[in-house]
C-alpha beads as a LAMMPS data file, in Angstrom:
LAMMPS data file: protein, C-alpha beads

351 atoms
350 bonds

1 atom types
1 bond types

-500.0 500.0 xlo xhi
-500.0 500.0 ylo yhi
-500.0 500.0 zlo zhi

Masses

1 110.0

Atoms # bond

1 1 1 102.450 261.760 34.624
2 1 1 100.106 261.692 37.453
3 1 1 98.159 264.366 35.760
4 1 1 97.751 262.284 33.015
5 1 1 96.574 259.228 34.917
6 1 1 94.114 261.395 36.722
7 1 1 92.660 263.240 33.813
8 1 1 92.107 259.488 31.934
9 1 1 90.684 258.422 35.121
10 1 1 88.384 261.394 35.303
11 1 1 87.268 261.119 31.712
12 1 1 86.891 257.299 32.132
13 1 1 84.647 258.115 35.019
14 1 1 82.729 260.493 33.449
15 1 1 82.169 258.282 30.281
16 1 1 81.109 255.403 32.691
17 1 1 78.461 257.750 34.206
18 1 1 77.234 258.863 31.180
19 1 1 77.004 255.374 30.021
20 1 1 75.147 254.331 33.173
21 1 1 73.049 257.203 32.880
22 1 1 72.043 256.502 29.542
23 1 1 71.467 252.846 30.329
24 1 1 69.251 253.902 33.215
25 1 1 67.554 256.286 31.279
26 1 1 66.762 253.763 28.641
27 1 1 65.636 251.191 31.176
28 1 1 63.431 253.655 33.011
29 1 1 61.482 254.399 29.805
30 1 1 61.541 251.076 27.980
31 1 1 58.269 249.345 27.734
32 1 1 58.344 245.664 28.858
33 1 1 55.832 243.091 27.221
34 1 1 53.636 241.700 30.300
35 1 1 50.929 239.157 30.244
36 1 1 48.146 239.211 27.246
37 1 1 45.733 240.519 29.838
38 1 1 46.159 243.489 32.392
39 1 1 47.713 242.462 35.361
40 1 1 46.052 243.472 38.444
41 1 1 48.380 244.445 41.345
42 1 1 47.557 245.459 44.857
43 1 1 49.511 248.364 46.924
44 1 1 49.096 247.421 50.521
45 1 1 48.931 250.232 53.108
46 1 1 52.362 250.826 55.193
47 1 1 54.475 248.749 52.512
48 1 1 57.959 250.174 51.854
49 1 1 58.921 251.079 48.296
50 1 1 61.781 248.475 48.076
51 1 1 59.061 245.605 48.960
52 1 1 56.556 247.249 46.559
53 1 1 59.307 246.948 43.875
54 1 1 60.134 243.541 44.720
55 1 1 56.361 242.402 44.484
56 1 1 55.972 244.264 41.148
57 1 1 58.929 242.205 39.809
58 1 1 57.523 239.007 41.287
59 1 1 54.194 239.481 39.243
60 1 1 56.446 240.323 36.053
61 1 1 55.204 244.025 35.886
62 1 1 58.920 244.998 36.565
63 1 1 61.473 243.109 34.640
64 1 1 65.270 243.151 34.864
65 1 1 66.961 245.247 37.564
66 1 1 64.857 247.315 39.980
67 1 1 67.363 250.116 40.009
68 1 1 65.752 252.091 37.091
69 1 1 62.511 252.096 39.146
70 1 1 63.901 252.965 42.656
71 1 1 66.298 255.604 41.138
72 1 1 63.278 257.084 38.980
73 1 1 61.378 257.413 42.304
74 1 1 64.189 259.326 43.827
75 1 1 64.998 261.511 41.154
76 1 1 61.397 262.326 40.058
77 1 1 59.106 261.902 42.925
78 1 1 60.924 262.162 46.080
79 1 1 58.368 263.966 48.331
80 1 1 55.357 261.836 46.611
81 1 1 53.947 258.745 48.220
82 1 1 53.002 255.800 46.242
83 1 1 48.923 255.376 47.231
84 1 1 47.540 252.230 48.319
85 1 1 44.956 250.548 46.186
86 1 1 44.371 247.725 43.164
87 1 1 46.182 248.799 39.896
88 1 1 45.711 247.371 36.482
89 1 1 48.912 247.239 34.291
90 1 1 48.315 246.500 30.611
91 1 1 51.079 245.604 28.176
92 1 1 53.489 246.889 27.402
93 1 1 54.537 248.953 30.592
94 1 1 58.007 250.716 31.337
95 1 1 59.387 251.336 34.866
96 1 1 58.196 255.017 34.229
97 1 1 54.582 254.130 33.584
98 1 1 54.251 251.906 36.229
99 1 1 55.656 254.644 38.624
100 1 1 53.428 257.397 37.366
101 1 1 50.349 255.061 37.849
102 1 1 51.119 254.546 41.440
103 1 1 52.006 258.017 42.322
104 1 1 48.930 259.373 40.623
105 1 1 46.899 256.808 42.395
106 1 1 45.304 255.653 39.011
107 1 1 43.543 252.887 40.885
108 1 1 41.596 250.073 38.933
109 1 1 37.851 250.421 38.822
110 1 1 35.751 247.350 38.874
111 1 1 32.781 247.524 36.796
112 1 1 29.488 246.569 38.512
113 1 1 26.102 246.322 37.214
114 1 1 23.274 247.428 39.389
115 1 1 20.071 245.663 37.626
116 1 1 16.671 247.533 37.544
117 1 1 14.073 246.616 40.264
118 1 1 16.390 245.963 43.418
119 1 1 15.450 247.531 46.690
120 1 1 18.344 249.339 48.498
121 1 1 19.219 246.225 50.791
122 1 1 19.412 244.245 47.547
123 1 1 21.692 246.959 45.692
124 1 1 24.138 246.159 48.719
125 1 1 24.442 242.426 48.022
126 1 1 25.325 243.651 44.243
127 1 1 28.380 245.934 45.519
128 1 1 29.378 244.051 48.568
129 1 1 32.673 242.782 47.134
130 1 1 33.849 246.263 46.447
131 1 1 32.857 247.814 49.752
132 1 1 35.190 248.494 52.509
133 1 1 32.067 248.562 54.642
134 1 1 29.442 245.936 56.179
135 1 1 25.508 245.952 55.579
136 1 1 24.992 248.146 58.626
137 1 1 27.106 250.861 57.239
138 1 1 25.546 250.594 53.720
139 1 1 22.081 250.606 55.552
140 1 1 22.876 253.686 57.623
141 1 1 23.847 255.668 54.617
142 1 1 20.804 254.690 52.739
143 1 1 18.882 255.890 55.464
144 1 1 20.396 259.385 55.205
145 1 1 18.212 261.644 52.929
146 1 1 20.335 264.616 52.722
147 1 1 21.345 263.813 48.805
148 1 1 17.534 263.978 47.900
149 1 1 16.036 266.423 50.564
150 1 1 16.007 269.383 48.371
151 1 1 13.554 267.787 45.902
152 1 1 12.076 264.946 48.114
153 1 1 11.301 266.115 51.508
154 1 1 9.141 263.284 52.491
155 1 1 11.939 260.704 51.595
156 1 1 12.599 258.573 54.680
157 1 1 15.594 256.490 52.767
158 1 1 17.186 256.602 49.293
159 1 1 14.846 253.899 47.843
160 1 1 13.968 254.828 44.438
161 1 1 16.848 256.850 43.896
162 1 1 20.094 254.511 43.633
163 1 1 19.877 254.700 39.844
164 1 1 20.407 251.107 37.989
165 1 1 23.511 251.405 36.038
166 1 1 27.020 250.290 35.442
167 1 1 29.419 252.029 37.739
168 1 1 33.231 251.789 38.041
169 1 1 34.312 251.558 41.495
170 1 1 37.683 250.868 43.294
171 1 1 38.003 248.137 45.516
172 1 1 37.514 249.453 49.227
173 1 1 35.111 251.934 48.138
174 1 1 33.003 253.432 51.087
175 1 1 29.245 252.847 51.308
176 1 1 28.409 256.421 51.211
177 1 1 30.548 256.933 47.748
178 1 1 28.687 254.370 46.237
179 1 1 25.262 255.500 47.109
180 1 1 26.420 259.260 46.234
181 1 1 27.220 258.169 42.760
182 1 1 23.838 256.190 42.457
183 1 1 21.959 259.204 43.665
184 1 1 24.193 261.399 41.161
185 1 1 23.314 259.310 38.262
186 1 1 19.614 259.565 39.143
187 1 1 19.802 263.352 39.065
188 1 1 21.428 263.282 35.794
189 1 1 18.713 260.911 34.400
190 1 1 15.919 263.023 35.865
191 1 1 16.664 265.923 34.116
192 1 1 14.630 269.150 33.480
193 1 1 12.916 267.669 30.659
194 1 1 11.404 264.842 33.068
195 1 1 10.976 267.352 35.747
196 1 1 8.608 269.359 33.448
197 1 1 6.788 266.539 32.151
198 1 1 6.026 265.669 35.703
199 1 1 4.454 269.109 36.282
200 1 1 2.343 268.743 33.196
201 1 1 0.854 265.792 34.221
202 1 1 0.486 267.064 38.028
203 1 1 3.024 264.677 39.133
204 1 1 6.015 265.705 41.496
205 1 1 9.192 263.754 41.441
206 1 1 8.455 261.625 44.298
207 1 1 5.286 260.369 42.793
208 1 1 6.817 259.767 39.436
209 1 1 9.439 257.664 41.210
210 1 1 6.688 255.608 43.094
211 1 1 4.655 254.972 40.054
212 1 1 7.950 254.019 38.112
213 1 1 9.174 251.660 40.759
214 1 1 5.552 249.994 40.558
215 1 1 5.916 249.791 36.880
216 1 1 9.345 248.123 37.191
217 1 1 8.116 245.228 39.532
218 1 1 5.136 244.591 37.184
219 1 1 6.772 243.997 33.888
220 1 1 10.460 243.496 32.332
221 1 1 9.224 244.060 28.678
222 1 1 9.932 247.608 27.478
223 1 1 6.801 247.449 25.192
224 1 1 4.664 246.878 28.048
225 1 1 5.748 249.277 30.508
226 1 1 3.658 252.346 29.003
227 1 1 0.728 250.069 29.046
228 1 1 1.275 249.041 32.699
229 1 1 1.330 252.853 33.202
230 1 1 -1.517 253.565 31.328
231 1 1 -3.269 250.971 33.683
232 1 1 -2.041 252.746 36.964
233 1 1 -2.905 256.291 35.845
234 1 1 -6.282 255.220 34.819
235 1 1 -6.953 253.602 38.050
236 1 1 -5.750 256.414 40.008
237 1 1 -7.705 258.893 38.063
238 1 1 -11.015 256.954 38.768
239 1 1 -10.120 256.544 42.288
240 1 1 -9.738 252.498 42.121
241 1 1 -7.378 250.610 44.367
242 1 1 -4.177 249.662 42.351
243 1 1 -4.034 246.173 43.516
244 1 1 -0.391 245.773 42.669
245 1 1 0.967 242.385 44.418
246 1 1 4.432 243.757 44.272
247 1 1 3.569 246.620 46.695
248 1 1 2.187 244.024 49.161
249 1 1 5.721 242.133 48.747
250 1 1 7.680 245.117 49.443
251 1 1 5.546 245.726 52.772
252 1 1 6.346 242.146 53.868
253 1 1 9.925 242.696 52.973
254 1 1 9.996 245.809 55.402
255 1 1 8.554 243.483 58.344
256 1 1 10.829 240.701 57.502
257 1 1 7.844 238.394 56.589
258 1 1 8.118 237.564 52.895
259 1 1 9.403 234.013 52.175
260 1 1 9.114 234.397 48.457
261 1 1 5.344 233.430 48.463
262 1 1 2.266 235.607 48.479
263 1 1 -0.532 234.069 50.077
264 1 1 -4.614 234.838 50.199
265 1 1 -4.140 236.344 53.580
266 1 1 -1.281 238.666 52.829
267 1 1 -4.036 240.419 50.608
268 1 1 -6.030 241.612 53.617
269 1 1 -2.789 242.252 55.670
270 1 1 -3.226 245.861 57.047
271 1 1 -0.270 247.779 55.472
272 1 1 0.420 251.065 54.197
273 1 1 1.776 249.092 51.298
274 1 1 -1.179 246.969 50.543
275 1 1 -2.465 248.638 47.504
276 1 1 -5.499 246.141 47.569
277 1 1 -6.877 247.898 50.942
278 1 1 -5.690 251.495 50.269
279 1 1 -6.545 253.484 47.266
280 1 1 -3.758 255.783 45.580
281 1 1 0.209 255.504 45.321
282 1 1 1.861 253.737 48.023
283 1 1 3.939 255.785 50.653
284 1 1 7.105 255.212 48.940
285 1 1 8.820 253.615 46.044
286 1 1 9.086 249.903 46.520
287 1 1 12.316 249.598 44.212
288 1 1 14.894 251.620 42.420
289 1 1 13.497 251.809 38.879
290 1 1 15.157 252.412 35.491
291 1 1 15.166 255.057 32.985
292 1 1 12.551 253.200 30.990
293 1 1 9.974 252.697 34.124
294 1 1 10.605 256.530 34.648
295 1 1 9.896 257.536 31.225
296 1 1 6.776 255.053 31.229
297 1 1 5.425 256.698 34.474
298 1 1 5.838 259.940 32.563
299 1 1 4.242 258.898 29.270
300 1 1 1.349 256.462 29.717
301 1 1 0.034 254.790 26.618
302 1 1 -3.018 256.587 25.248
303 1 1 -5.178 253.655 26.263
304 1 1 -8.231 253.199 28.705
305 1 1 -6.905 249.745 30.055
306 1 1 -7.611 248.995 33.578
307 1 1 -6.659 245.559 34.029
308 1 1 -3.813 243.390 33.045
309 1 1 -3.073 239.475 33.753
310 1 1 0.044 237.363 33.175
311 1 1 0.193 235.214 30.219
312 1 1 2.928 232.708 31.820
313 1 1 5.256 233.734 29.325
314 1 1 6.715 236.903 30.535
315 1 1 4.044 239.035 28.885
316 1 1 0.570 240.126 29.768
317 1 1 -3.027 240.592 28.481
318 1 1 -4.515 244.039 28.966
319 1 1 -8.366 244.630 29.450
320 1 1 -10.833 247.581 29.455
321 1 1 -13.413 245.954 31.337
322 1 1 -13.783 243.621 34.406
323 1 1 -15.739 241.128 32.065
324 1 1 -12.956 240.990 29.513
325 1 1 -10.457 240.851 32.405
326 1 1 -12.196 237.786 34.013
327 1 1 -12.279 235.777 30.807
328 1 1 -8.440 236.423 30.142
329 1 1 -8.027 235.356 34.065
330 1 1 -9.823 232.251 33.056
331 1 1 -7.868 231.703 29.864
332 1 1 -4.482 232.136 31.192
333 1 1 -4.710 231.172 34.881
334 1 1 -6.752 228.096 34.077
335 1 1 -6.011 225.531 37.237
336 1 1 -4.168 228.049 38.939
337 1 1 -4.543 229.245 42.556
338 1 1 -5.758 232.919 43.053
339 1 1 -2.269 233.596 44.262
340 1 1 0.113 231.395 42.415
341 1 1 3.662 231.597 42.294
342 1 1 5.368 234.947 41.113
343 1 1 6.266 233.978 37.774
344 1 1 2.368 232.864 37.206
345 1 1 0.218 235.038 39.256
346 1 1 -2.164 237.473 37.981
347 1 1 -1.435 241.205 37.806
348 1 1 -3.531 244.272 38.081
349 1 1 -6.357 242.008 39.845
350 1 1 -9.927 242.455 39.976
351 1 1 -10.945 245.497 42.400

Bonds

1 1 1 2
2 1 2 3
3 1 3 4
4 1 4 5
5 1 5 6
6 1 6 7
7 1 7 8
8 1 8 9
9 1 9 10
10 1 10 11
11 1 11 12
12 1 12 13
13 1 13 14
14 1 14 15
15 1 15 16
16 1 16 17
17 1 17 18
18 1 18 19
19 1 19 20
20 1 20 21
21 1 21 22
22 1 22 23
23 1 23 24
24 1 24 25
25 1 25 26
26 1 26 27
27 1 27 28
28 1 28 29
29 1 29 30
30 1 30 31
31 1 31 32
32 1 32 33
33 1 33 34
34 1 34 35
35 1 35 36
36 1 36 37
37 1 37 38
38 1 38 39
39 1 39 40
40 1 40 41
41 1 41 42
42 1 42 43
43 1 43 44
44 1 44 45
45 1 45 46
46 1 46 47
47 1 47 48
48 1 48 49
49 1 49 50
50 1 50 51
51 1 51 52
52 1 52 53
53 1 53 54
54 1 54 55
55 1 55 56
56 1 56 57
57 1 57 58
58 1 58 59
59 1 59 60
60 1 60 61
61 1 61 62
62 1 62 63
63 1 63 64
64 1 64 65
65 1 65 66
66 1 66 67
67 1 67 68
68 1 68 69
69 1 69 70
70 1 70 71
71 1 71 72
72 1 72 73
73 1 73 74
74 1 74 75
75 1 75 76
76 1 76 77
77 1 77 78
78 1 78 79
79 1 79 80
80 1 80 81
81 1 81 82
82 1 82 83
83 1 83 84
84 1 84 85
85 1 85 86
86 1 86 87
87 1 87 88
88 1 88 89
89 1 89 90
90 1 90 91
91 1 91 92
92 1 92 93
93 1 93 94
94 1 94 95
95 1 95 96
96 1 96 97
97 1 97 98
98 1 98 99
99 1 99 100
100 1 100 101
101 1 101 102
102 1 102 103
103 1 103 104
104 1 104 105
105 1 105 106
106 1 106 107
107 1 107 108
108 1 108 109
109 1 109 110
110 1 110 111
111 1 111 112
112 1 112 113
113 1 113 114
114 1 114 115
115 1 115 116
116 1 116 117
117 1 117 118
118 1 118 119
119 1 119 120
120 1 120 121
121 1 121 122
122 1 122 123
123 1 123 124
124 1 124 125
125 1 125 126
126 1 126 127
127 1 127 128
128 1 128 129
129 1 129 130
130 1 130 131
131 1 131 132
132 1 132 133
133 1 133 134
134 1 134 135
135 1 135 136
136 1 136 137
137 1 137 138
138 1 138 139
139 1 139 140
140 1 140 141
141 1 141 142
142 1 142 143
143 1 143 144
144 1 144 145
145 1 145 146
146 1 146 147
147 1 147 148
148 1 148 149
149 1 149 150
150 1 150 151
151 1 151 152
152 1 152 153
153 1 153 154
154 1 154 155
155 1 155 156
156 1 156 157
157 1 157 158
158 1 158 159
159 1 159 160
160 1 160 161
161 1 161 162
162 1 162 163
163 1 163 164
164 1 164 165
165 1 165 166
166 1 166 167
167 1 167 168
168 1 168 169
169 1 169 170
170 1 170 171
171 1 171 172
172 1 172 173
173 1 173 174
174 1 174 175
175 1 175 176
176 1 176 177
177 1 177 178
178 1 178 179
179 1 179 180
180 1 180 181
181 1 181 182
182 1 182 183
183 1 183 184
184 1 184 185
185 1 185 186
186 1 186 187
187 1 187 188
188 1 188 189
189 1 189 190
190 1 190 191
191 1 191 192
192 1 192 193
193 1 193 194
194 1 194 195
195 1 195 196
196 1 196 197
197 1 197 198
198 1 198 199
199 1 199 200
200 1 200 201
201 1 201 202
202 1 202 203
203 1 203 204
204 1 204 205
205 1 205 206
206 1 206 207
207 1 207 208
208 1 208 209
209 1 209 210
210 1 210 211
211 1 211 212
212 1 212 213
213 1 213 214
214 1 214 215
215 1 215 216
216 1 216 217
217 1 217 218
218 1 218 219
219 1 219 220
220 1 220 221
221 1 221 222
222 1 222 223
223 1 223 224
224 1 224 225
225 1 225 226
226 1 226 227
227 1 227 228
228 1 228 229
229 1 229 230
230 1 230 231
231 1 231 232
232 1 232 233
233 1 233 234
234 1 234 235
235 1 235 236
236 1 236 237
237 1 237 238
238 1 238 239
239 1 239 240
240 1 240 241
241 1 241 242
242 1 242 243
243 1 243 244
244 1 244 245
245 1 245 246
246 1 246 247
247 1 247 248
248 1 248 249
249 1 249 250
250 1 250 251
251 1 251 252
252 1 252 253
253 1 253 254
254 1 254 255
255 1 255 256
256 1 256 257
257 1 257 258
258 1 258 259
259 1 259 260
260 1 260 261
261 1 261 262
262 1 262 263
263 1 263 264
264 1 264 265
265 1 265 266
266 1 266 267
267 1 267 268
268 1 268 269
269 1 269 270
270 1 270 271
271 1 271 272
272 1 272 273
273 1 273 274
274 1 274 275
275 1 275 276
276 1 276 277
277 1 277 278
278 1 278 279
279 1 279 280
280 1 280 281
281 1 281 282
282 1 282 283
283 1 283 284
284 1 284 285
285 1 285 286
286 1 286 287
287 1 287 288
288 1 288 289
289 1 289 290
290 1 290 291
291 1 291 292
292 1 292 293
293 1 293 294
294 1 294 295
295 1 295 296
296 1 296 297
297 1 297 298
298 1 298 299
299 1 299 300
300 1 300 301
301 1 301 302
302 1 302 303
303 1 303 304
304 1 304 305
305 1 305 306
306 1 306 307
307 1 307 308
308 1 308 309
309 1 309 310
310 1 310 311
311 1 311 312
312 1 312 313
313 1 313 314
314 1 314 315
315 1 315 316
316 1 316 317
317 1 317 318
318 1 318 319
319 1 319 320
320 1 320 321
321 1 321 322
322 1 322 323
323 1 323 324
324 1 324 325
325 1 325 326
326 1 326 327
327 1 327 328
328 1 328 329
329 1 329 330
330 1 330 331
331 1 331 332
332 1 332 333
333 1 333 334
334 1 334 335
335 1 335 336
336 1 336 337
337 1 337 338
338 1 338 339
339 1 339 340
340 1 340 341
341 1 341 342
342 1 342 343
343 1 343 344
344 1 344 345
345 1 345 346
346 1 346 347
347 1 347 348
348 1 348 349
349 1 349 350
350 1 350 351
């Protein structure tokens, strides 16, 4: 009789164990519907597995019993650690999928768009919300020229090489990782074809980037970039000063003396970036140019323009002669000061 009872108990226990295992496996793999949008969840450093599981349940990412999640970890990932960081969980999600995401560290990557024409310090203001470091750390990494030393031995910082693009960074990314990603993107864009074109027109990479940065700051219209490039190329060939206001503004920014306005006396301020006083390209890029400006620097329009002036609507009038330019200035800059506000000031002023 005892044997029969014992045998029955064993059978019942085995059946119960099998049922429990089946339930556990089903719950571990069963997708749960979450919110319509992905749920962003942050795992803090040092938190225990049970605390993380409770937080996941509180956010609705884990539903029902926590046992399938905890057992899944002990059975399949006992020697692995859950990685700290932000995660995005789309719907539906199973305990298995949640655990795999956390174990493999598939952190959420925030999209951040860096527009064309920003300086290095201005780039930091765009990426600041994601960076784990402050402005000083960013500027310190920005001044390290190792990433570009192989092809720009004159660089004093990475101005011009932080390529404007949409990037995807995890929360807490380091300044060096941000900068390296942007420099890597510049290298990908400024490929062998661009380098060959630079050699064809007698310009090294650094000079192309400097010229592209001037074009970037002078016009935001794609259809004008090659025309602006033609003006600068033509002036360089003739030995004319570039008379580029944005270079003066950049010099003032370096000295901490720019308040948003360009004044007459700034035009005679002695600075290596004053292209009203010094012929040729300025000593370095004045911003980080985009692809269109780099292409324009390498492929100026086949025009003999030497001047351009703002038409006060975001576009410019281009002239071949000084007399034509003076007429355009009077037509478009009537009743304006010689150095009016930035949106209205004449560009490519009279030599």
